[in-house]
N, CA, C and O atoms as a Tripos MOL2 file, in Angstrom:
@<TRIPOS>MOLECULE
protein
  292   291    73     0     0
PROTEIN
NO_CHARGES

@<TRIPOS>ATOM
      1 N          14.6350    4.9910   28.0480 N.3       1 MET1
      2 CA         14.3440    4.3090   26.8030 C.3       1 MET1
      3 C          14.5180    5.3040   25.6520 C.2       1 MET1
      4 O          13.9250    6.3820   25.6830 O.2       1 MET1
      5 N          15.3120    4.9660   24.6470 N.am      2 SER2
      6 CA         15.5360    5.8760   23.5240 C.3       2 SER2
      7 C          14.5260    5.5980   22.4120 C.2       2 SER2
      8 O          14.1040    4.4640   22.1900 O.2       2 SER2
      9 N          14.1640    6.6580   21.7370 N.am      3 ARG3
     10 CA         13.2490    6.5260   20.6120 C.3       3 ARG3
     11 C          14.0460    6.5090   19.3220 C.2       3 ARG3
     12 O          15.0660    7.1870   19.1950 O.2       3 ARG3
     13 N          13.5760    5.7390   18.3830 N.am      4 ARG4
     14 CA         14.2270    5.6520   17.0930 C.3       4 ARG4
     15 C          13.8060    6.8330   16.2310 C.2       4 ARG4
     16 O          12.6160    7.1250   16.1150 O.2       4 ARG4
     17 N          14.7650    7.5080   15.6320 N.am      5 LYS5
     18 CA         14.4480    8.6300   14.7630 C.3       5 LYS5
     19 C          13.9790    8.1130   13.4070 C.2       5 LYS5
     20 O          14.5240    7.1460   12.8730 O.2       5 LYS5
     21 N          12.9640    8.7700   12.8610 N.am      6 LEU6
     22 CA         12.5000    8.4320   11.5310 C.3       6 LEU6
     23 C          13.4050    9.0870   10.5050 C.2       6 LEU6
     24 O          13.8180   10.2340   10.6760 O.2       6 LEU6
     25 N          13.7100    8.3740    9.4610 N.am      7 ASN7
     26 CA         14.4860    8.9390    8.3770 C.3       7 ASN7
     27 C          13.5100    9.6250    7.4320 C.2       7 ASN7
     28 O          12.7690    8.9500    6.7170 O.2       7 ASN7
     29 N          13.4960   10.9330    7.4160 N.am      8 THR8
     30 CA         12.5340   11.6790    6.6090 C.3       8 THR8
     31 C          12.9350   11.7700    5.1460 C.2       8 THR8
     32 O          12.1560   12.2540    4.3250 O.2       8 THR8
     33 N          14.1400   11.3110    4.8020 N.am      9 ASN9
     34 CA         14.5710   11.3320    3.4030 C.3       9 ASN9
     35 C          13.9660   10.1960    2.5960 C.2       9 ASN9
     36 O          13.8270   10.3170    1.3790 O.2       9 ASN9
     37 N          13.6080    9.1100    3.2360 N.am     10 ASN10
     38 CA         13.0360    7.9480    2.5530 C.3      10 ASN10
     39 C          11.5420    7.8740    2.8000 C.2      10 ASN10
     40 O          11.0680    8.2700    3.8650 O.2      10 ASN10
     41 N          10.7880    7.3660    1.8150 N.am     11 PRO11
     42 CA          9.3620    7.1880    2.0620 C.3      11 PRO11
     43 C           9.1460    6.1450    3.1620 C.2      11 PRO11
     44 O           9.9960    5.2870    3.4020 O.2      11 PRO11
     45 N           8.0260    6.2350    3.8040 N.am     12 ARG12
     46 CA          7.7420    5.2920    4.8920 C.3      12 ARG12
     47 C           7.6600    3.8690    4.3620 C.2      12 ARG12
     48 O           7.2400    3.6280    3.2300 O.2      12 ARG12
     49 N           8.0700    2.9400    5.2050 N.am     13 GLU13
     50 CA          8.0760    1.5480    4.8240 C.3      13 GLU13
     51 C           6.6550    0.9880    4.7030 C.2      13 GLU13
     52 O           6.3830    0.1500    3.8430 O.2      13 GLU13
     53 N           5.7590    1.4550    5.5650 N.am     14 PHE14
     54 CA          4.3620    1.0190    5.5560 C.3      14 PHE14
     55 C           3.4620    2.2400    5.4710 C.2      14 PHE14
     56 O           3.7860    3.3000    6.0060 O.2      14 PHE14
     57 N           2.3210    2.0830    4.7900 N.am     15 ILE15
     58 CA          1.3450    3.1660    4.7170 C.3      15 ILE15
     59 C          -0.0140    2.6310    5.1470 C.2      15 ILE15
     60 O          -0.2690    1.4290    5.0700 O.2      15 ILE15
     61 N          -0.8670    3.5120    5.5910 N.am     16 THR16
     62 CA         -2.2140    3.1190    6.0050 C.3      16 THR16
     63 C          -3.1070    2.9980    4.7760 C.2      16 THR16
     64 O          -2.7540    3.4610    3.6910 O.2      16 THR16
     65 N          -4.2500    2.3800    4.9540 N.am     17 LEU17
     66 CA         -5.2180    2.3010    3.8600 C.3      17 LEU17
     67 C          -5.6840    3.6930    3.4590 C.2      17 LEU17
     68 O          -5.9110    3.9570    2.2780 O.2      17 LEU17
     69 N          -5.8280    4.5750    4.4250 N.am     18 GLN18
     70 CA         -6.2550    5.9420    4.1190 C.3      18 GLN18
     71 C          -5.2070    6.6610    3.2650 C.2      18 GLN18
     72 O          -5.5530    7.3410    2.2990 O.2      18 GLN18
     73 N          -3.9430    6.5130    3.6170 N.am     19 GLN19
     74 CA         -2.8820    7.1360    2.8320 C.3      19 GLN19
     75 C          -2.8530    6.5650    1.4080 C.2      19 GLN19
     76 O          -2.6720    7.3030    0.4400 O.2      19 GLN19
     77 N          -3.0300    5.2610    1.2940 N.am     20 ALA20
     78 CA         -3.0350    4.6170   -0.0260 C.3      20 ALA20
     79 C          -4.2300    5.0790   -0.8550 C.2      20 ALA20
     80 O          -4.0860    5.3550   -2.0460 O.2      20 ALA20
     81 N          -5.3970    5.1660   -0.2410 N.am     21 SER21
     82 CA         -6.5830    5.5940   -0.9810 C.3      21 SER21
     83 C          -6.4750    7.0660   -1.3740 C.2      21 SER21
     84 O          -6.9410    7.4490   -2.4460 O.2      21 SER21
     85 N          -5.8740    7.8880   -0.5310 N.am     22 ASP22
     86 CA         -5.6460    9.2910   -0.8870 C.3      22 ASP22
     87 C          -4.6980    9.4020   -2.0830 C.2      22 ASP22
     88 O          -4.9090   10.2150   -2.9820 O.2      22 ASP22
     89 N          -3.6580    8.5780   -2.0790 N.am     23 GLU23
     90 CA         -2.6720    8.6140   -3.1530 C.3      23 GLU23
     91 C          -3.2750    8.1680   -4.4880 C.2      23 GLU23
     92 O          -2.9610    8.7280   -5.5380 O.2      23 GLU23
     93 N          -4.1440    7.1550   -4.4350 N.am     24 LEU24
     94 CA         -4.7630    6.6390   -5.6650 C.3      24 LEU24
     95 C          -6.0590    7.3510   -6.0360 C.2      24 LEU24
     96 O          -6.5970    7.1500   -7.1250 O.2      24 LEU24
     97 N          -6.5480    8.1760   -5.1340 N.am     25 VAL25
     98 CA         -7.8500    8.8550   -5.2900 C.3      25 VAL25
     99 C          -8.9290    7.7910   -5.5270 C.2      25 VAL25
    100 O          -9.6360    7.8010   -6.5350 O.2      25 VAL25
    101 N          -9.0240    6.8850   -4.5670 N.am     26 CYS26
    102 CA        -10.0380    5.8420   -4.5870 C.3      26 CYS26
    103 C         -10.5680    5.6810   -3.1590 C.2      26 CYS26
    104 O         -10.1050    6.3520   -2.2370 O.2      26 CYS26
    105 N         -11.5300    4.7940   -2.9900 N.am     27 THR27
    106 CA        -12.0890    4.5670   -1.6630 C.3      27 THR27
    107 C         -11.2830    3.5040   -0.9200 C.2      27 THR27
    108 O         -10.5750    2.6950   -1.5200 O.2      27 THR27
    109 N         -11.4120    3.5330    0.3910 N.am     28 ARG28
    110 CA        -10.8000    2.4700    1.2100 C.3      28 ARG28
    111 C         -11.3840    1.1220    0.8390 C.2      28 ARG28
    112 O         -10.6830    0.1110    0.8320 O.2      28 ARG28
    113 N         -12.6820    1.1120    0.5290 N.am     29 ARG29
    114 CA        -13.3570   -0.1420    0.1950 C.3      29 ARG29
    115 C         -12.7540   -0.7950   -1.0480 C.2      29 ARG29
    116 O         -12.6330   -2.0180   -1.1170 O.2      29 ARG29
    117 N         -12.3770    0.0280   -2.0280 N.am     30 PHE30
    118 CA        -11.7220   -0.5020   -3.2240 C.3      30 PHE30
    119 C         -10.4620   -1.2760   -2.8380 C.2      30 PHE30
    120 O         -10.2300   -2.3840   -3.3200 O.2      30 PHE30
    121 N          -9.6520   -0.6750   -1.9610 N.am     31 LEU31
    122 CA         -8.4230   -1.3340   -1.5150 C.3      31 LEU31
    123 C          -8.7240   -2.5610   -0.6650 C.2      31 LEU31
    124 O          -8.0370   -3.5770   -0.7730 O.2      31 LEU31
    125 N          -9.7490   -2.4720    0.1810 N.am     32 GLU32
    126 CA        -10.1280   -3.6230    1.0000 C.3      32 GLU32
    127 C         -10.5260   -4.8090    0.1300 C.2      32 GLU32
    128 O         -10.2050   -5.9520    0.4580 O.2      32 GLU32
    129 N         -11.2220   -4.5510   -0.9770 N.am     33 LYS33
    130 CA        -11.5970   -5.6190   -1.9000 C.3      33 LYS33
    131 C         -10.3580   -6.2350   -2.5480 C.2      33 LYS33
    132 O         -10.2940   -7.4530   -2.7190 O.2      33 LYS33
    133 N          -9.3700   -5.4070   -2.9100 N.am     34 ARG34
    134 CA         -8.1300   -5.9290   -3.5040 C.3      34 ARG34
    135 C          -7.3920   -6.8020   -2.4880 C.2      34 ARG34
    136 O          -6.7830   -7.8080   -2.8510 O.2      34 ARG34
    137 N          -7.4520   -6.4080   -1.2160 N.am     35 ILE35
    138 CA         -6.8220   -7.2040   -0.1540 C.3      35 ILE35
    139 C          -7.5600   -8.5340    0.0040 C.2      35 ILE35
    140 O          -6.9310   -9.5890    0.0900 O.2      35 ILE35
    141 N          -8.8970   -8.4810    0.0410 N.am     36 GLU36
    142 CA         -9.7020   -9.7020    0.1610 C.3      36 GLU36
    143 C          -9.4560  -10.6530   -1.0070 C.2      36 GLU36
    144 O          -9.4430  -11.8710   -0.8300 O.2      36 GLU36
    145 N          -9.2610  -10.0900   -2.2080 N.am     37 ASP37
    146 CA         -9.0230  -10.9040   -3.4020 C.3      37 ASP37
    147 C          -7.5960  -11.4300   -3.4850 C.2      37 ASP37
    148 O          -7.2740  -12.2170   -4.3750 O.2      37 ASP37
    149 N          -6.7360  -10.9970   -2.5560 N.am     38 GLY38
    150 CA         -5.3570  -11.4650   -2.5230 C.3      38 GLY38
    151 C          -4.4210  -10.7120   -3.4520 C.2      38 GLY38
    152 O          -3.2860  -11.1420   -3.6570 O.2      38 GLY38
    153 N          -4.8700   -9.5980   -4.0180 N.am     39 GLU39
    154 CA         -4.0210   -8.8150   -4.9100 C.3      39 GLU39
    155 C          -2.9910   -7.9880   -4.1490 C.2      39 GLU39
    156 O          -1.9050   -7.7190   -4.6610 O.2      39 GLU39
    157 N          -3.3300   -7.5870   -2.9320 N.am     40 LEU40
    158 CA         -2.4440   -6.7530   -2.1160 C.3      40 LEU40
    159 C          -2.1120   -7.4550   -0.8090 C.2      40 LEU40
    160 O          -2.9990   -7.9460   -0.1110 O.2      40 LEU40
    161 N          -0.8340   -7.4970   -0.4860 N.am     41 ALA41
    162 CA         -0.4070   -8.0710    0.7900 C.3      41 ALA41
    163 C          -0.4730   -6.9860    1.8620 C.2      41 ALA41
    164 O          -0.2570   -5.8080    1.5780 O.2      41 ALA41
    165 N          -0.7700   -7.3890    3.0850 N.am     42 THR42
    166 CA         -0.8690   -6.4310    4.1770 C.3      42 THR42
    167 C          -0.0580   -6.8820    5.3770 C.2      42 THR42
    168 O           0.3620   -8.0340    5.4820 O.2      42 THR42
    169 N           0.1440   -5.9420    6.2680 N.am     43 PHE43
    170 CA          0.7580   -6.1970    7.5640 C.3      43 PHE43
    171 C          -0.2670   -5.7680    8.5930 C.2      43 PHE43
    172 O          -0.6980   -4.6140    8.5990 O.2      43 PHE43
    173 N          -0.6630   -6.6860    9.4660 N.am     44 LYS44
    174 CA         -1.6630   -6.3830   10.4900 C.3      44 LYS44
    175 C          -1.0360   -6.5080   11.8690 C.2      44 LYS44
    176 O          -0.9720   -7.6040   12.4270 O.2      44 LYS44
    177 N          -0.5720   -5.3870   12.4220 N.am     45 PRO45
    178 CA          0.0410   -5.4290   13.7480 C.3      45 PRO45
    179 C          -0.9640   -5.7180   14.8600 C.2      45 PRO45
    180 O          -0.5790   -6.1390   15.9510 O.2      45 PRO45
    181 N          -2.2490   -5.4930   14.5880 N.am     46 SER46
    182 CA         -3.2980   -5.8400   15.5430 C.3      46 SER46
    183 C          -4.5630   -6.1570   14.7490 C.2      46 SER46
    184 O          -4.5680   -6.0960   13.5200 O.2      46 SER46
    185 N          -5.6130   -6.4900   15.4520 N.am     47 LYS47
    186 CA         -6.8460   -6.8990   14.7940 C.3      47 LYS47
    187 C          -7.4440   -5.7920   13.9190 C.2      47 LYS47
    188 O          -8.0080   -6.0690   12.8610 O.2      47 LYS47
    189 N          -7.3180   -4.5500   14.3630 N.am     48 ARG48
    190 CA         -7.9470   -3.4330   13.6540 C.3      48 ARG48
    191 C          -7.0070   -2.6420   12.7430 C.2      48 ARG48
    192 O          -7.4560   -2.0020   11.7920 O.2      48 ARG48
    193 N          -5.7170   -2.6850   13.0290 N.am     49 LEU49
    194 CA         -4.7620   -1.9140   12.2310 C.3      49 LEU49
    195 C          -4.3240   -2.6980   11.0050 C.2      49 LEU49
    196 O          -3.9620   -3.8710   11.0970 O.2      49 LEU49
    197 N          -4.3640   -2.0390    9.8620 N.am     50 VAL50
    198 CA         -3.9180   -2.6460    8.6110 C.3      50 VAL50
    199 C          -2.9230   -1.6910    7.9640 C.2      50 VAL50
    200 O          -3.1990   -0.5010    7.8170 O.2      50 VAL50
    201 N          -1.7850   -2.2100    7.5870 N.am     51 ARG51
    202 CA         -0.7650   -1.4150    6.9170 C.3      51 ARG51
    203 C          -0.3710   -2.1150    5.6250 C.2      51 ARG51
    204 O          -0.3590   -3.3430    5.5410 O.2      51 ARG51
    205 N          -0.0520   -1.3110    4.6270 N.am     52 LEU52
    206 CA          0.4290   -1.8360    3.3540 C.3      52 LEU52
    207 C           1.9250   -1.5750    3.2480 C.2      52 LEU52
    208 O           2.3690   -0.4430    3.4390 O.2      52 LEU52
    209 N           2.7020   -2.6000    2.9470 N.am     53 PRO53
    210 CA          4.1290   -2.3410    2.7150 C.3      53 PRO53
    211 C           4.2750   -1.4580    1.4730 C.2      53 PRO53
    212 O           3.6910   -1.7570    0.4310 O.2      53 PRO53
    213 N           5.0380   -0.3930    1.5740 N.am     54 ARG54
    214 CA          5.1970    0.5680    0.4810 C.3      54 ARG54
    215 C           5.6840   -0.1160   -0.8000 C.2      54 ARG54
    216 O           5.1830    0.1790   -1.8850 O.2      54 ARG54
    217 N           6.6570   -1.0280   -0.6830 N.am     55 LYS55
    218 CA          7.1800   -1.7170   -1.8740 C.3      55 LYS55
    219 C           6.0940   -2.5610   -2.5350 C.2      55 LYS55
    220 O           5.9780   -2.5800   -3.7610 O.2      55 LYS55
    221 N           5.3050   -3.2530   -1.7290 N.am     56 GLU56
    222 CA          4.2110   -4.0760   -2.2550 C.3      56 GLU56
    223 C           3.1620   -3.2030   -2.9390 C.2      56 GLU56
    224 O           2.6630   -3.5510   -4.0090 O.2      56 GLU56
    225 N           2.8330   -2.0810   -2.3300 N.am     57 PHE57
    226 CA          1.8510   -1.1580   -2.8910 C.3      57 PHE57
    227 C           2.3360   -0.6220   -4.2370 C.2      57 PHE57
    228 O           1.5720   -0.5960   -5.2010 O.2      57 PHE57
    229 N           3.5990   -0.1940   -4.3120 N.am     58 ASN58
    230 CA          4.1630    0.3070   -5.5660 C.3      58 ASN58
    231 C           4.2010   -0.7820   -6.6280 C.2      58 ASN58
    232 O           3.9050   -0.5220   -7.7940 O.2      58 ASN58
    233 N           4.5650   -2.0020   -6.2330 N.am     59 ARG59
    234 CA          4.5950   -3.1330   -7.1650 C.3      59 ARG59
    235 C           3.2130   -3.3920   -7.7380 C.2      59 ARG59
    236 O           3.0610   -3.6140   -8.9390 O.2      59 ARG59
    237 N           2.2030   -3.3640   -6.8690 N.am     60 TRP60
    238 CA          0.8300   -3.6040   -7.2990 C.3      60 TRP60
    239 C           0.3670   -2.5270   -8.2770 C.2      60 TRP60
    240 O          -0.2650   -2.8420   -9.2850 O.2      60 TRP60
    241 N           0.6700   -1.2730   -7.9970 N.am     61 ILE61
    242 CA          0.2920   -0.1870   -8.9030 C.3      61 ILE61
    243 C           0.9260   -0.4100  -10.2770 C.2      61 ILE61
    244 O           0.2530   -0.2850  -11.3000 O.2      61 ILE61
    245 N           2.2080   -0.7370  -10.2990 N.am     62 GLU62
    246 CA          2.9030   -0.9560  -11.5690 C.3      62 GLU62
    247 C           2.3310   -2.1440  -12.3270 C.2      62 GLU62
    248 O           2.1370   -2.0620  -13.5400 O.2      62 GLU62
    249 N           2.0590   -3.2390  -11.6410 N.am     63 SER63
    250 CA          1.5220   -4.4200  -12.3280 C.3      63 SER63
    251 C           0.1060   -4.1660  -12.8230 C.2      63 SER63
    252 O          -0.2590   -4.6120  -13.9100 O.2      63 SER63
    253 N          -0.6830   -3.4640  -12.0460 N.am     64 TYR64
    254 CA         -2.0540   -3.1460  -12.4460 C.3      64 TYR64
    255 C          -2.0470   -2.2180  -13.6540 C.2      64 TYR64
    256 O          -2.8430   -2.4050  -14.5750 O.2      64 TYR64
    257 N          -1.1660   -1.2220  -13.6690 N.am     65 THR65
    258 CA         -1.0650   -0.2790  -14.7770 C.3      65 THR65
    259 C          -0.6140   -0.9950  -16.0410 C.2      65 THR65
    260 O          -1.1740   -0.7720  -17.1150 O.2      65 THR65
    261 N           0.3890   -1.8520  -15.9240 N.am     66 CYS66
    262 CA          0.8880   -2.5840  -17.0900 C.3      66 CYS66
    263 C          -0.1750   -3.5130  -17.6620 C.2      66 CYS66
    264 O          -0.2960   -3.6410  -18.8810 O.2      66 CYS66
    265 N          -0.9410   -4.1570  -16.8010 N.am     67 ARG67
    266 CA         -2.0150   -5.0350  -17.2460 C.3      67 ARG67
    267 C          -3.0560   -4.2670  -18.0320 C.2      67 ARG67
    268 O          -3.4700   -4.6940  -19.1090 O.2      67 ARG67
    269 N          -3.4820   -3.1300  -17.4940 N.am     68 LYS68
    270 CA         -4.5390   -2.3430  -18.1140 C.3      68 LYS68
    271 C          -4.0820   -1.6630  -19.4030 C.2      68 LYS68
    272 O          -4.8800   -1.4910  -20.3250 O.2      68 LYS68
    273 N          -2.8060   -1.2750  -19.4790 N.am     69 LEU69
    274 CA         -2.3000   -0.5600  -20.6490 C.3      69 LEU69
    275 C          -1.6640   -1.4910  -21.6790 C.2      69 LEU69
    276 O          -1.1480   -1.0300  -22.6980 O.2      69 LEU69
    277 N          -1.6980   -2.7790  -21.4220 N.am     70 GLY70
    278 CA         -1.1420   -3.7280  -22.3730 C.3      70 GLY70
    279 C           0.3680   -3.8850  -22.2990 C.2      70 GLY70
    280 O           1.0090   -4.2980  -23.2650 O.2      70 GLY70
    281 N           0.9230   -3.5540  -21.1530 N.am     71 GLY71
    282 CA          2.3640   -3.7270  -20.9360 C.3      71 GLY71
    283 C           3.1650   -2.5400  -21.4290 C.2      71 GLY71
    284 O           3.0820   -2.1530  -22.5950 O.2      71 GLY71
    285 N           3.9300   -1.9780  -20.5380 N.am     72 LEU72
    286 CA          4.7830   -0.8470  -20.8850 C.3      72 LEU72
    287 C           6.2170   -1.2930  -20.9350 C.2      72 LEU72
    288 O           6.6200   -2.1550  -20.1550 O.2      72 LEU72
    289 N           6.9910   -0.7380  -21.8210 N.am     73 SER73
    290 CA          8.4080   -1.0740  -21.9020 C.3      73 SER73
    291 C           9.2410    0.0310  -21.3280 C.2      73 SER73
    292 O          10.4680   -0.0680  -21.3070 O.2      73 SER73
@<TRIPOS>BOND
     1     1     2 1
     2     2     3 1
     3     3     4 2
     4     3     5 am
     5     5     6 1
     6     6     7 1
     7     7     8 2
     8     7     9 am
     9     9    10 1
    10    10    11 1
    11    11    12 2
    12    11    13 am
    13    13    14 1
    14    14    15 1
    15    15    16 2
    16    15    17 am
    17    17    18 1
    18    18    19 1
    19    19    20 2
    20    19    21 am
    21    21    22 1
    22    22    23 1
    23    23    24 2
    24    23    25 am
    25    25    26 1
    26    26    27 1
    27    27    28 2
    28    27    29 am
    29    29    30 1
    30    30    31 1
    31    31    32 2
    32    31    33 am
    33    33    34 1
    34    34    35 1
    35    35    36 2
    36    35    37 am
    37    37    38 1
    38    38    39 1
    39    39    40 2
    40    39    41 am
    41    41    42 1
    42    42    43 1
    43    43    44 2
    44    43    45 am
    45    45    46 1
    46    46    47 1
    47    47    48 2
    48    47    49 am
    49    49    50 1
    50    50    51 1
    51    51    52 2
    52    51    53 am
    53    53    54 1
    54    54    55 1
    55    55    56 2
    56    55    57 am
    57    57    58 1
    58    58    59 1
    59    59    60 2
    60    59    61 am
    61    61    62 1
    62    62    63 1
    63    63    64 2
    64    63    65 am
    65    65    66 1
    66    66    67 1
    67    67    68 2
    68    67    69 am
    69    69    70 1
    70    70    71 1
    71    71    72 2
    72    71    73 am
    73    73    74 1
    74    74    75 1
    75    75    76 2
    76    75    77 am
    77    77    78 1
    78    78    79 1
    79    79    80 2
    80    79    81 am
    81    81    82 1
    82    82    83 1
    83    83    84 2
    84    83    85 am
    85    85    86 1
    86    86    87 1
    87    87    88 2
    88    87    89 am
    89    89    90 1
    90    90    91 1
    91    91    92 2
    92    91    93 am
    93    93    94 1
    94    94    95 1
    95    95    96 2
    96    95    97 am
    97    97    98 1
    98    98    99 1
    99    99   100 2
   100    99   101 am
   101   101   102 1
   102   102   103 1
   103   103   104 2
   104   103   105 am
   105   105   106 1
   106   106   107 1
   107   107   108 2
   108   107   109 am
   109   109   110 1
   110   110   111 1
   111   111   112 2
   112   111   113 am
   113   113   114 1
   114   114   115 1
   115   115   116 2
   116   115   117 am
   117   117   118 1
   118   118   119 1
   119   119   120 2
   120   119   121 am
   121   121   122 1
   122   122   123 1
   123   123   124 2
   124   123   125 am
   125   125   126 1
   126   126   127 1
   127   127   128 2
   128   127   129 am
   129   129   130 1
   130   130   131 1
   131   131   132 2
   132   131   133 am
   133   133   134 1
   134   134   135 1
   135   135   136 2
   136   135   137 am
   137   137   138 1
   138   138   139 1
   139   139   140 2
   140   139   141 am
   141   141   142 1
   142   142   143 1
   143   143   144 2
   144   143   145 am
   145   145   146 1
   146   146   147 1
   147   147   148 2
   148   147   149 am
   149   149   150 1
   150   150   151 1
   151   151   152 2
   152   151   153 am
   153   153   154 1
   154   154   155 1
   155   155   156 2
   156   155   157 am
   157   157   158 1
   158   158   159 1
   159   159   160 2
   160   159   161 am
   161   161   162 1
   162   162   163 1
   163   163   164 2
   164   163   165 am
   165   165   166 1
   166   166   167 1
   167   167   168 2
   168   167   169 am
   169   169   170 1
   170   170   171 1
   171   171   172 2
   172   171   173 am
   173   173   174 1
   174   174   175 1
   175   175   176 2
   176   175   177 am
   177   177   178 1
   178   178   179 1
   179   179   180 2
   180   179   181 am
   181   181   182 1
   182   182   183 1
   183   183   184 2
   184   183   185 am
   185   185   186 1
   186   186   187 1
   187   187   188 2
   188   187   189 am
   189   189   190 1
   190   190   191 1
   191   191   192 2
   192   191   193 am
   193   193   194 1
   194   194   195 1
   195   195   196 2
   196   195   197 am
   197   197   198 1
   198   198   199 1
   199   199   200 2
   200   199   201 am
   201   201   202 1
   202   202   203 1
   203   203   204 2
   204   203   205 am
   205   205   206 1
   206   206   207 1
   207   207   208 2
   208   207   209 am
   209   209   210 1
   210   210   211 1
   211   211   212 2
   212   211   213 am
   213   213   214 1
   214   214   215 1
   215   215   216 2
   216   215   217 am
   217   217   218 1
   218   218   219 1
   219   219   220 2
   220   219   221 am
   221   221   222 1
   222   222   223 1
   223   223   224 2
   224   223   225 am
   225   225   226 1
   226   226   227 1
   227   227   228 2
   228   227   229 am
   229   229   230 1
   230   230   231 1
   231   231   232 2
   232   231   233 am
   233   233   234 1
   234   234   235 1
   235   235   236 2
   236   235   237 am
   237   237   238 1
   238   238   239 1
   239   239   240 2
   240   239   241 am
   241   241   242 1
   242   242   243 1
   243   243   244 2
   244   243   245 am
   245   245   246 1
   246   246   247 1
   247   247   248 2
   248   247   249 am
   249   249   250 1
   250   250   251 1
   251   251   252 2
   252   251   253 am
   253   253   254 1
   254   254   255 1
   255   255   256 2
   256   255   257 am
   257   257   258 1
   258   258   259 1
   259   259   260 2
   260   259   261 am
   261   261   262 1
   262   262   263 1
   263   263   264 2
   264   263   265 am
   265   265   266 1
   266   266   267 1
   267   267   268 2
   268   267   269 am
   269   269   270 1
   270   270   271 1
   271   271   272 2
   272   271   273 am
   273   273   274 1
   274   274   275 1
   275   275   276 2
   276   275   277 am
   277   277   278 1
   278   278   279 1
   279   279   280 2
   280   279   281 am
   281   281   282 1
   282   282   283 1
   283   283   284 2
   284   283   285 am
   285   285   286 1
   286   286   287 1
   287   287   288 2
   288   287   289 am
   289   289   290 1
   290   290   291 1
   291   291   292 2
@<TRIPOS>SUBSTRUCTURE
     1 MET1         2 RESIDUE 1 A MET
     2 SER2         6 RESIDUE 1 A SER
     3 ARG3        10 RESIDUE 1 A ARG
     4 ARG4        14 RESIDUE 1 A ARG
     5 LYS5        18 RESIDUE 1 A LYS
     6 LEU6        22 RESIDUE 1 A LEU
     7 ASN7        26 RESIDUE 1 A ASN
     8 THR8        30 RESIDUE 1 A THR
     9 ASN9        34 RESIDUE 1 A ASN
    10 ASN10       38 RESIDUE 1 A ASN
    11 PRO11       42 RESIDUE 1 A PRO
    12 ARG12       46 RESIDUE 1 A ARG
    13 GLU13       50 RESIDUE 1 A GLU
    14 PHE14       54 RESIDUE 1 A PHE
    15 ILE15       58 RESIDUE 1 A ILE
    16 THR16       62 RESIDUE 1 A THR
    17 LEU17       66 RESIDUE 1 A LEU
    18 GLN18       70 RESIDUE 1 A GLN
    19 GLN19       74 RESIDUE 1 A GLN
    20 ALA20       78 RESIDUE 1 A ALA
    21 SER21       82 RESIDUE 1 A SER
    22 ASP22       86 RESIDUE 1 A ASP
    23 GLU23       90 RESIDUE 1 A GLU
    24 LEU24       94 RESIDUE 1 A LEU
    25 VAL25       98 RESIDUE 1 A VAL
    26 CYS26      102 RESIDUE 1 A CYS
    27 THR27      106 RESIDUE 1 A THR
    28 ARG28      110 RESIDUE 1 A ARG
    29 ARG29      114 RESIDUE 1 A ARG
    30 PHE30      118 RESIDUE 1 A PHE
    31 LEU31      122 RESIDUE 1 A LEU
    32 GLU32      126 RESIDUE 1 A GLU
    33 LYS33      130 RESIDUE 1 A LYS
    34 ARG34      134 RESIDUE 1 A ARG
    35 ILE35      138 RESIDUE 1 A ILE
    36 GLU36      142 RESIDUE 1 A GLU
    37 ASP37      146 RESIDUE 1 A ASP
    38 GLY38      150 RESIDUE 1 A GLY
    39 GLU39      154 RESIDUE 1 A GLU
    40 LEU40      158 RESIDUE 1 A LEU
    41 ALA41      162 RESIDUE 1 A ALA
    42 THR42      166 RESIDUE 1 A THR
    43 PHE43      170 RESIDUE 1 A PHE
    44 LYS44      174 RESIDUE 1 A LYS
    45 PRO45      178 RESIDUE 1 A PRO
    46 SER46      182 RESIDUE 1 A SER
    47 LYS47      186 RESIDUE 1 A LYS
    48 ARG48      190 RESIDUE 1 A ARG
    49 LEU49      194 RESIDUE 1 A LEU
    50 VAL50      198 RESIDUE 1 A VAL
    51 ARG51      202 RESIDUE 1 A ARG
    52 LEU52      206 RESIDUE 1 A LEU
    53 PRO53      210 RESIDUE 1 A PRO
    54 ARG54      214 RESIDUE 1 A ARG
    55 LYS55      218 RESIDUE 1 A LYS
    56 GLU56      222 RESIDUE 1 A GLU
    57 PHE57      226 RESIDUE 1 A PHE
    58 ASN58      230 RESIDUE 1 A ASN
    59 ARG59      234 RESIDUE 1 A ARG
    60 TRP60      238 RESIDUE 1 A TRP
    61 ILE61      242 RESIDUE 1 A ILE
    62 GLU62      246 RESIDUE 1 A GLU
    63 SER63      250 RESIDUE 1 A SER
    64 TYR64      254 RESIDUE 1 A TYR
    65 THR65      258 RESIDUE 1 A THR
    66 CYS66      262 RESIDUE 1 A CYS
    67 ARG67      266 RESIDUE 1 A ARG
    68 LYS68      270 RESIDUE 1 A LYS
    69 LEU69      274 RESIDUE 1 A LEU
    70 GLY70      278 RESIDUE 1 A GLY
    71 GLY71      282 RESIDUE 1 A GLY
    72 LEU72      286 RESIDUE 1 A LEU
    73 SER73      290 RESIDUE 1 A SER
């Protein structure tokens, strides 16, 4: 069975809640609340594992920043 090589030049397609909270310097609970409120989409490969699609996470950061700053051009 061959293993698929990861492309290290591109950011990962999915990130964990811990990685996302480290990047934003916030708590996991903050992100969990955003998920519960429907602001962030997730991928759940199992009952306990939660992953955030990188594109969705970046989109959410940009939309949240634009909302708070009154829209950036």
